[in-house]
Every structure is written in structure tokens, then in C-alpha cells.
N, C-alpha and C positions, 0 to 999 in steps of 0.2 A: 219540615216540609208539611203543608196541609194535606188532610185526608178527607176530602169532601165527600159527602153522600153520594153513592153510585148513580142514583137517579138523576142527580144534577150534574155529574161529572162530564157528560158528554156535550151538555148544553153550555157550560161555562168554560170549560177548559179545551174544548174542541180537540179532544183526543184523536190522534191520526194514526191510522194503520198504514204503513208503507210496506208492501210486499215486494220482494225481490223475485224476479222472473228467471227462468233459465234461458239464456240468450241462445239463439239457433247457430249451430255450426255448419248448417247447410243453407243454401238460398231458398228457404221455404218457411213462411212465418205461420203455418197452420197451427203448431203446437203452442207457439207463444201467444197467439190470438185466443187459444182455448184456455190458457192458464189466465189471461187477463179477464176473459169472460166468466170463468168460475170464481176467481177471487175478488171480482168487482163488487160481489155481494157484501164484502166486509172491508175492502180497501178502496180508497179513492185515488191513491198514488202508487206508482210502480217504479222501482229501481231497476234499471237494465245494465247488468254488468258489461265490462269492456274486456274482450279477449280473455273470458274467464279462465281461471287456472292455467294461463300461458298457452291456451289454444286459440286459434283464429275464430271469431264469431262475426255475425252480421253486425254492422255499425250500431253502436248503442244509441247514437243520435237518431238513426233511421228508425229504430224500434221504438224509442221514446216518441217519435212522431206517430207511430202506429198506435201506441197506447192513448195518445191524445185524440186520434181519430175514432177511437172506440169510446170516448167520452170520460176518460180518467186523466190524471195528471201524470206526466211523464218525468223521470229524473234520469239522465244520462250520465252513467259513470265514465270517467276518463282517466285512464292511468298514465303517469309520466314515463313509465317504462318504455312505451312503443313510440314515443313522439318526440320530434324536434320542434323548434318554435314555428317554423312555416306550417308544418302538419297540424299544430295545435290551433294556429289562427284559421286554417282551413276548417277545422271542426267548428270554431265559433261562428264563422260565416255560414256553415251548413246549417247549424242549429238556429240561427237568426232566421234564415230563409224558411225553415220548417216551423217556426214558433215554438221551438223547444228552449226554456229559459232556465231550467233547474239542472244543476250539475252536482255531481259528487266526485271530488278529485282524490285519487289514491295513487300510492307508489306503485302498485302492480305486484302480482304474484311473480315468482321466479319463472322466466320462460322456459318451455320444454326443450327448446333448441334455439340456437343463436344467442346473441347478447342484447343487453338493453343499452339505449342511448343514454349518455350522461348530461345532455344538454338541458333537460327540464327537470324540475322538482314540483312537488305538489304546491309549495309557497310561490314559485315562480309563475305556475299556472293560475293561481288565485289572483296575483298581482296583474298578470297580463289581462285577465278577465275583467277586473275592475277598471283598468285602463281603457279597454275597449268601449266601455260605456260612454266615454267622452269622445271617442273617434267618430268623425262625420260619416265614415263608412256604415256605421250602425245607427244613424239617425232615423227615428221613427220606429225602431225596434223596442221591445220591452226590455226592462232591466234584467240582467242575468243575476241568478241567485247562486251563490258558492257555498257548496257544502263540504265538510271534511270529516275524516274519521278520528277517533281517539281511543287509545287503551285506557284502562281504569287506572290512571296515574296522573300527576299533575299535568295541567293543560298549558302548553307554551302560548305566550301572549299572542303570536300571530295566528294560532288557531282560534283563539277565544273571539276573534273577529268574524268567524264565518257566520253566514246567515243561518246555517243549520249544522248541527254536529251529530254524526252517527257514534254512539258509545259501542265499544267492542262487545260482541256477543258474550253473554254471561248466563250461567245457569244458577246464579245466586242473586236473589233480589237484594239481600243485606249488602253485598259487594257493590251492586249498582247504586243503591241508595247512599252509601258512604261515600262513593265517588262523587255522586251529584251534589252532595252537600259540600264538597270541597272545591268546586269549581263555579265560576261565575262567567260563563260564556255570554256573548251579546245576542245570539240568536236561539232558535229553538233546538231542543235537544231530544234525541230519539234513542232509546235503549235497544240493544241488539238482542233478537231472539232467534234461535235455530231450532228447527225439528231434527232430532236424531233419528235417522232412518234405520240405523243398524248399529250394533256393537262395533263393527269394523270401522264405520264412519267415526264413532266417537274416539276410538283409538287414534285414527288420522288426525282429527282435530286436536286432540291433546298433544300430538307430537309436532304440529305445524303452527299452532297459534300460542305465543308465549303468554304465560300467566293465566290460561284458561284452566278452570277447575270443574271437571265433570264428575258429579257424585257417582260413586261405585254402584249405588243402589239404582241410580237411573240407567246406567249401562246394562245392569242385570235385568232390569225390568224390560228394556228394549229387546234384549236378547231372547226373553222369553215371550214377548208379545210386541210385534211392530207398531201397534197403535199406541203403545205406552209413550212413545216419543212425541206424537201428535198431542196426546193428552197433557203431557208435561209442558210442552210449549205454549198450548192455549192457556193453561192455568197460569203460566208466567206473564202472558200477555194481559190477562185480566188483573193479576196482582199489580203490575206496573201501572195499569190504568187507575186502579183504586188507590194507589199510593200518592197520587197527585204531584209526584216529583217529576214527571217527564211530559214532554208535548205529544209523545207517541212512541210507537215502536217501530224499528226496522225488522220486519219478520222474513225470515228465510224458510220457506216451507219445502224447499227442495222437491222431490218427486211426489211428496204427500200433500200436494196442494188441494186436491179435491176434499180429503178428509179434513184439512184445516179449515178450509171454507165452510164446510158442513158444520163443524163443531163451534166455530165462532158465531156463525150465523144463528145457531140455535141459542147461544148465550145471549147475544146482542138482541136478537129479535128484529124483525123488519124496521121498527122505528128506530131503535138504537143503531142498527147497522147503517141506516141512511145517515144518521148524525155523525158516526165514526168516519163516514167518507167525506165529510165537509172539510 
């Protein structure tokens, strides 16, 4: 993979920072609007999770529309866990009416109560979305973009056709680069970066995400200083950018979004931050 000069990187590669927002669990968009306003200094696109960690949230399509009303690009995450085919078609119609065109399709976390429907899979959602493009009902609407996720392992052929791909969150640049060199997806590829807000969060991640490796020294640093997680995540973003191997990052700042925005804006500077948002 090439490693272009940093000063040219954002001009030629259009490195994109996609920030994930914390979706509202109450009918109030004040907090999510604040997240978007603060993070828009370094990000031009925002991913809105769907019924995050098995809890009911405001529709990701509705929040993605709010993102776009604030001048950024919205990506609505939709999980197959909570949908049947009719419900999914409703979501596509709603998205088309709102002008939301980018989706990330995921399997969905285990629900905190109840059970999941078995009617839909991520693959079925992707196929249905592509079929919808030819449906007269959607005539005059923009083309939907289909995004998917991948662990740091061989990429199935059907996932390789995605318009964009989010690689699993990793704390190892070497593992990310090794995986990136092994796959040839058709679309853009974004590396996953997450801020560790606490040692407890690190332990929960290690227990819930297969194959994730969190360095002991990072957990110890976060336990001693909460800002250590912010600093480590921002360093990872910059290292991924400078590697030239990815089109951008999917950044999960959790509750530390103010600190993340300040740190990255200081690094990019106003001129570079503007280009990063392109």
C-alpha cells in the first residue's frame, strides 16, 4: 500500500472521517444535535446506530435526516434483527422520502428482551435494496448506497460487492493493514476506531467482540487517565490516514466526543479538517 506525504493525503485520497453518534433513547434530539455540531469540525458523515445494544432508539433514518439538515451526510444503520420484509420496505420508502441514501446493514446485537425475527439477513437486505432501484415506486430518487461490516478475516464474495465496507474496530494498525492487503472489495473501505472511555469498557469489549485484542498497556493507561483513550484513538486515526491503505475511518467516540473533536481539529487544522469532511 502506498504511503503518500501527509500534506497531499487529504487532497488526493479524500480521507473521510465518519463519526458514530449515540442515538437517542427518548423523543428528544437535543443531545444528538450537539454531537453532530461538535464533531462536524472534523467529520462530514455520521453513522446513526439502530436500536443500539438491543435498546429501542429513535429511528436511524429519522436521525440521519436530521444529520443532513445540519449540513453533513447521514448513514442510517439498519439491523436485520428487528425487521421483517414489509418493515424493511417501509424503511426504504421513508429513507427515499427523506433523501437518506446511505445505509449500513448489520446483523444486530442480541436484544435485551424478546427474540429476533428470522425473516431477514444482511445479504437479503442488500439484495432487496438493489432491487428497489429498478422499482417504479422509487423513480426519481437517488441511488441507495449499501454498506456492510467485516471482521478482520477473509471477505465473502457477496460482501465484496458493497459500496462501502466498515472493518471491525481494532487497536492494532498492523492487523488492519494485514487484513486490508488480503481483501479486494469493490467499494470504499473504512477502518474501525473506538475510544476506550474506561477500563471496564475495555473488558466488556474484549468479552463481547470476537478476535479483538486490546493491549494491556492501553487498558492500564485508561485506568490511570481517562484522556488516554482519546489520545490513543486519535493517534490511530492519524496513523490509518497516513498509511494510505483506507478511504477513511469509522470513529466511535462514545461519550468523549468533545475531547475527540478538539484533538483531531488541533491536528488537522481548519484547512485540513475542511478537506477531511469532503
